[in-house]
C-alpha positions as CSV (number, residue, x, y, z in Angstrom):
1,X,38.4,34.3,222.5
2,X,41.8,35.3,223.4
3,X,43.7,33.9,226.6
4,X,43.1,37.3,228.5
5,X,39.6,37.2,227.6
6,X,39.4,33.7,229.4
7,X,40.6,35.1,232.5
8,X,37.8,36.5,234.9
9,X,37.7,40.3,235.1
10,X,38.1,40.4,239.1
11,X,41.3,38.3,238.4
12,X,42.6,40.9,236.2
13,X,41.8,43.7,238.7
14,X,43.5,41.9,241.4
15,X,46.6,41.2,239.4
16,X,46.9,45.0,238.6
17,X,46.2,45.8,242.3
18,X,49.3,43.8,243.4
19,X,51.4,45.1,240.6
20,X,50.7,48.8,241.2
21,X,51.3,48.7,245.1
22,X,54.5,46.8,244.7
23,X,55.6,49.2,242.1
24,X,54.7,52.0,244.6
25,X,56.7,50.6,247.1
26,X,59.6,50.5,244.7
27,X,58.7,54.2,244.0
28,X,58.9,55.2,247.6
29,X,62.5,54.7,247.3
30,X,62.9,56.7,244.1
31,X,60.9,60.0,245.2
32,X,63.5,61.2,247.7
33,X,66.3,60.8,245.0
34,X,64.5,62.5,242.2
35,X,61.4,64.2,243.5
36,X,57.7,63.9,243.0
37,X,57.5,65.5,239.6
38,X,60.6,63.9,238.3
39,X,59.6,60.3,239.4
40,X,56.2,60.7,237.7
41,X,57.8,61.9,234.3
42,X,60.1,59.0,234.4
43,X,57.5,56.5,235.2
44,X,54.9,57.6,232.5
45,X,57.5,58.3,229.9
46,X,59.2,54.8,230.1
47,X,55.7,53.4,230.2
48,X,54.5,55.2,227.4
49,X,57.7,54.1,225.2
50,X,57.0,50.6,226.1
51,X,53.0,50.7,225.4
52,X,53.8,52.3,221.9
53,X,56.1,49.6,221.1
54,X,53.9,46.9,222.4
55,X,50.6,48.1,221.0
56,X,51.8,50.0,217.8
57,X,48.4,51.9,217.9
58,X,46.8,53.3,214.7
59,X,46.8,57.1,214.6
60,X,44.4,57.7,211.8
61,X,40.8,56.3,211.2
62,X,39.5,57.5,214.7
63,X,36.4,59.8,215.2
64,X,36.3,63.1,217.2
65,X,34.6,61.5,219.9
66,X,36.9,58.7,220.1
67,X,40.0,61.2,220.4
68,X,38.0,63.4,222.8
69,X,37.3,60.0,224.9
70,X,41.3,59.0,224.9
71,X,42.3,62.5,225.5
72,X,40.2,62.9,228.6
73,X,41.5,59.4,229.7
74,X,45.0,60.7,229.2
75,X,44.7,64.0,231.3
76,X,42.7,62.0,233.9
77,X,45.8,59.4,234.1
78,X,48.4,62.3,234.2
79,X,46.7,64.2,236.8
80,X,45.9,61.5,239.1
81,X,49.4,60.3,239.3
82,X,50.8,64.0,239.8
83,X,48.2,65.4,242.2
84,X,48.8,62.0,244.3
85,X,52.7,62.2,244.4
86,X,52.4,65.9,245.3
87,X,50.2,65.3,248.1
88,X,52.8,62.8,249.7
89,X,55.0,65.9,250.0
90,X,52.3,67.4,252.7
91,X,50.6,64.3,254.0
92,X,51.5,61.1,255.5
93,X,51.0,58.3,252.9
94,X,48.1,56.5,254.8
95,X,46.1,59.7,254.8
96,X,46.7,60.8,251.3
97,X,45.6,57.2,250.1
98,X,42.5,57.4,252.4
99,X,41.4,60.8,250.9
100,X,42.2,59.9,247.4
101,X,39.9,56.9,248.0
102,X,36.8,59.3,248.2
103,X,37.0,59.4,244.4
104,X,36.4,55.7,243.5
105,X,34.2,55.1,246.6
106,X,32.0,58.0,245.7
107,X,31.8,56.6,242.2
108,X,30.7,53.2,243.5
109,X,28.0,54.6,245.7
110,X,26.7,56.8,242.9
111,X,26.6,54.2,240.3
112,X,25.3,51.6,242.8
113,X,21.5,50.3,242.5
114,X,21.8,47.3,245.1
115,X,21.9,47.4,248.9
116,X,24.6,44.8,248.7
117,X,27.0,47.1,246.8
118,X,26.1,50.2,249.2
119,X,27.2,47.8,252.2
120,X,30.4,47.0,250.4
121,X,31.0,50.7,250.2
122,X,30.5,51.4,253.7
123,X,32.9,48.2,254.7
124,X,35.6,49.3,252.2
125,X,35.7,52.9,253.6
126,X,35.7,52.0,257.1
127,X,38.6,49.7,256.3
128,X,40.7,52.1,254.3
129,X,40.4,54.3,257.3
130,X,41.5,51.8,259.5
131,X,44.3,50.8,257.3
132,X,45.7,54.3,257.0
133,X,45.3,55.1,260.8
134,X,43.9,58.4,259.4
135,X,42.0,58.6,262.7
136,X,45.1,58.5,264.8
137,X,46.8,61.8,263.0
138,X,45.7,65.1,264.5
139,X,43.7,67.4,262.4
140,X,46.2,70.2,263.0
141,X,48.9,68.4,261.3
142,X,46.9,67.7,258.1
143,X,48.1,70.6,255.6
144,X,45.4,72.0,253.3
145,X,47.6,71.8,250.1
146,X,48.0,68.2,250.6
147,X,44.4,67.6,251.4
148,X,43.4,69.5,248.0
149,X,45.9,67.5,246.3
150,X,44.6,63.9,247.5
151,X,41.0,65.0,246.6
152,X,42.0,66.2,243.1
153,X,43.7,62.8,242.7
154,X,40.6,60.9,243.9
155,X,38.5,63.0,241.4
156,X,40.9,62.2,238.7
157,X,40.8,58.4,239.6
158,X,37.0,58.4,239.4
159,X,37.4,60.0,235.9
160,X,40.1,57.7,235.1
161,X,37.5,54.5,235.8
162,X,35.1,55.9,233.5
163,X,37.1,56.9,230.7
164,X,39.3,53.8,230.8
165,X,36.1,51.9,230.4
166,X,35.0,54.1,227.5
167,X,38.5,54.1,225.9
168,X,38.6,50.3,225.9
169,X,35.4,50.2,224.3
170,X,36.3,52.6,221.5
171,X,39.8,51.3,220.8
172,X,40.9,47.6,219.9
173,X,43.3,45.9,222.1
174,X,45.6,48.4,224.0
175,X,45.5,51.1,221.3
176,X,43.5,53.6,223.4
177,X,45.8,53.2,226.5
178,X,48.9,53.7,224.3
179,X,47.4,56.9,223.1
180,X,46.3,58.0,226.2
181,X,49.5,57.5,228.0
182,X,51.1,59.8,225.2
183,X,48.5,62.5,226.5
184,X,49.5,62.1,230.1
185,X,53.1,62.3,229.5
186,X,52.6,65.4,227.7
187,X,50.5,66.9,230.6
188,X,52.9,66.0,233.3
189,X,56.1,66.7,231.4
190,X,56.2,70.6,232.1
191,X,55.9,69.9,235.7
192,X,58.9,67.5,235.4
193,X,60.9,69.9,233.4
194,X,60.5,72.6,236.1
195,X,61.6,70.2,238.9
196,X,64.6,69.2,236.9
197,X,65.3,73.2,236.3
198,X,65.2,73.8,240.0
199,X,67.2,70.3,241.4
200,X,69.2,69.3,238.2
201,X,69.9,66.0,237.0
202,X,72.6,65.0,239.3
203,X,70.6,62.1,240.8
204,X,69.5,60.6,237.5
205,X,72.0,57.8,237.5
206,X,71.7,54.4,236.1
207,X,70.1,53.0,239.2
208,X,67.2,55.5,239.0
209,X,66.9,54.6,235.3
210,X,66.5,51.1,236.2
211,X,64.3,51.9,239.0
212,X,62.3,53.9,236.7
213,X,61.9,51.3,234.4
214,X,60.7,48.7,237.0
215,X,58.1,51.3,238.2
216,X,56.8,52.1,234.8
217,X,56.1,48.4,234.2
218,X,54.8,47.5,237.5
219,X,52.8,50.7,238.3
220,X,51.5,51.8,234.8
221,X,52.0,49.3,232.0
222,X,50.6,46.2,233.8
223,X,47.9,47.8,236.0
224,X,46.6,50.2,233.4
225,X,46.6,47.3,230.8
226,X,44.7,44.9,233.0
227,X,42.4,47.5,234.6
228,X,41.3,48.4,230.6
229,X,40.8,44.9,229.6
230,X,38.8,44.2,232.9
231,X,36.5,47.3,232.5
232,X,35.4,46.0,229.3
233,X,33.5,43.1,231.3
234,X,33.0,44.8,234.7
235,X,30.9,47.7,235.8
236,X,32.8,50.8,237.3
237,X,30.7,50.6,240.5
238,X,32.2,47.1,241.0
239,X,35.5,48.1,240.0
240,X,35.7,51.0,242.1
241,X,34.8,48.6,245.2
242,X,37.4,46.3,244.3
243,X,40.1,49.0,244.2
244,X,39.7,49.3,247.7
245,X,41.9,46.2,248.0
246,X,44.8,48.7,247.4
247,X,45.6,49.8,250.6
248,X,45.6,46.3,251.8
249,X,48.1,45.1,249.4
250,X,49.9,48.4,249.9
251,X,50.4,47.4,253.4
252,X,51.5,44.0,252.6
253,X,54.0,45.4,249.8
254,X,55.4,47.8,252.5
255,X,56.1,44.9,255.0
256,X,57.7,43.0,252.3
257,X,59.9,45.5,250.4
258,X,60.2,48.2,253.1
259,X,59.9,46.1,256.5
260,X,56.9,48.3,257.6
261,X,54.9,45.9,260.1
262,X,51.1,46.3,260.4
263,X,49.1,47.0,263.5
264,X,46.0,44.9,264.8
265,X,43.9,48.0,263.8
266,X,45.3,47.7,260.1
267,X,44.8,44.0,259.9
268,X,41.1,44.7,260.9
269,X,41.0,47.2,258.0
270,X,42.3,44.8,255.6
271,X,39.7,42.2,256.5
272,X,36.9,44.9,256.0
273,X,38.2,45.7,252.4
274,X,38.5,42.2,251.4
275,X,35.1,41.7,252.6
276,X,33.7,44.6,250.6
277,X,35.6,43.0,247.5
278,X,33.9,39.7,248.2
279,X,30.4,41.1,248.6
280,X,30.5,42.2,244.9
281,X,32.6,39.4,243.2
282,X,30.4,38.0,240.5
283,X,27.5,40.7,241.3
284,X,27.1,42.5,237.8
285,X,30.5,41.9,236.9
286,X,29.8,40.0,233.7
287,X,26.2,41.4,232.6
288,X,25.9,44.6,230.9
289,X,24.5,47.4,233.2
290,X,21.9,49.6,231.5
291,X,22.5,52.4,233.8
292,X,26.0,53.0,233.4
293,X,27.4,56.0,231.4
294,X,27.3,56.0,227.9
């Protein structure tokens, strides 16, 4: 057993959540400089180079089914990032996160067979809404394009959860993730090139590249690696509910990095999502589930 295998799967997920949200807080300072598409391409491009250097995956000896799996994983990963960054140009970030969470929460509800899991899904859903303050945003201020992009990001997030688990089972170590990152970068590269063609590269200085490196490590390399390893020992339904901690951690990152203070209703929402995760810790996380997708 490796040292990583000795770490409980929920701990790996929590570490990934903390990493990706503090990386997201850093990304909030980068998007205004080079745009959403440019930020996604920079983040995924650097992360792909790092993962290829670390994992050194084998390109040969894989079955057609394995390549289809890793290809689907990469497409979901790339579109998830691009759709969510795009939604931030039309919606407040709290509302965008709330709508995006429809994906993993729906997945958790569909795969659940226990009353406790269903109760946790409900608590997580209410908590996410409270944290984001979505109920205080007038409906006429919500733009249809942003809503569709956030829903697309949520659907891709659900697909990411499924195909991440399958990729981890089909490929050793981080090989599958490294190959999927190549696919994800190729998927978003045309959008990034179009963005550069419109706005130029005047803002791409050393500071931007350094931020891109930090975001790539914190928002891609670390969380995707930890989540892939965790999904080898954790059911997608439990994983999907635990991801509801992300808005709470994002609120904390916003406070620490961006100086954004929390309101009492947001603290209540944080308590609910923590409760949801506590309800499912250890419930089906370590034993195989016969009802999961093949």
